[in-house]
C-alpha positions in Angstrom: -0.1 -0.3 0.3 1.1 3.7 -0.8 2.8 5.7 2.3 1.5 9.1 2.7 3.2 12.2 5.1 0.5 14.2 6.4 2.3 17.6 8.3 0.8 20.0 10.6 1.4 23.3 9.3 1.6 26.4 11.7 1.7 29.6 11.4 5.3 31.3 12.8 4.8 32.7 16.1 2.3 30.0 16.5 1.5 29.2 20.7 0.8 25.8 21.5 -0.7 26.3 24.8 -2.9 29.3 23.0 -5.0 26.7 20.9 -3.9 23.3 22.1 -6.4 22.9 25.4 -7.4 19.9 26.7 -10.2 18.8 24.3 -8.0 19.4 21.3 -4.7 16.9 23.0 -7.7 14.5 23.5 -8.5 15.0 20.2 -5.1 14.3 19.2 -4.9 11.0 21.3 -8.3 9.9 19.8 -7.3 10.5 16.0 -3.5 8.7 17.2 -5.5 5.6 18.6 -8.0 5.3 15.2 -5.1 5.1 13.2 -3.6 2.4 14.9 -7.0 0.5 15.3 -7.4 1.0 11.4 -3.8 -0.1 11.2 -2.3 2.8 9.3 -0.3 4.7 10.6 3.7 3.4 10.8 4.6 6.9 12.4 3.8 9.7 14.1 5.9 12.7 15.9 5.7 16.4 17.0 8.2 18.5 16.1 10.4 20.8 18.3 10.3 25.1 17.1 12.8 26.0 13.8 14.5 27.5 16.4 16.2 24.1 17.4 16.5 23.1 14.1 20.1 22.7 12.2 21.0 23.0 8.2 23.0 21.4 6.2 24.2 22.6 3.0 25.8 21.5 0.2 28.4 25.0 -0.8 29.4 24.8 -4.7 32.7 23.8 -4.0 31.5 20.5 -2.3 31.6 21.2 1.1 28.9 20.8 3.8 28.7 23.8 5.9 26.2 23.8 9.0 23.9 26.7 10.5 21.2 27.4 13.2 17.8 27.3 12.1 15.8 25.8 9.2 16.6 25.8 5.5 13.3 26.5 4.8 11.7 30.4 5.1 8.5 31.3 5.1 5.2 31.8 6.9 4.2 28.2 8.2 6.4 25.2 9.3 6.3 21.6 10.0 5.0 21.2 13.5 4.5 17.4 13.4 3.8 15.2 10.8 2.3 11.4 11.0 3.6 8.7 8.0 0.1 6.6 6.7 -0.2 3.4 4.7 -3.7 4.0 3.3 -4.7 2.0 -0.1 -4.8 5.7 -2.1 -4.9 9.3 -1.2 -8.8 9.7 -0.9 -8.4 7.4 2.6 -4.9 9.5 3.4 -7.1 12.5 2.7 -10.0 11.4 5.4 -7.1 11.1 8.0 -5.8 14.3 7.1 -9.2 15.8 7.4 -9.6 14.0 11.2 -5.8 15.1 11.9 -6.5 18.6 10.6 -9.6 18.9 13.0 -8.4 17.5 15.9 -4.6 19.5 16.1 -7.1 22.8 14.6 -4.5 22.7 11.7 -3.8 23.0 8.0 -2.7 19.8 7.0 -0.8 18.7 4.4 -1.0 15.0 2.6 1.7 14.4 0.4 2.2 10.6 -1.3 5.8 9.3 -1.4 7.1 8.1 -4.3 
């Protein structure tokens, strides 16, 4: 079965405690439990802030240079993810809708090669 990456997308400056109350935490736990019960969850993980990221970039001379922070610059960041084993993208999107409702956020659903 194909694998799909579901990414929790948050706006920069997002403060978890302002949005993720006890009801949200319970809803996220339920989505995780439902994914396990359905046999689709391969992996799940929350990510620490991008301020704790390290980027390693290839330079034109072939050297790999390390720098502090995320390589991705923009208005949103990846806050967490699931890897799911679903029959098709339609099934993955259904899980994405449930995950987004629980996390109170946008979810990107993306297939693996």
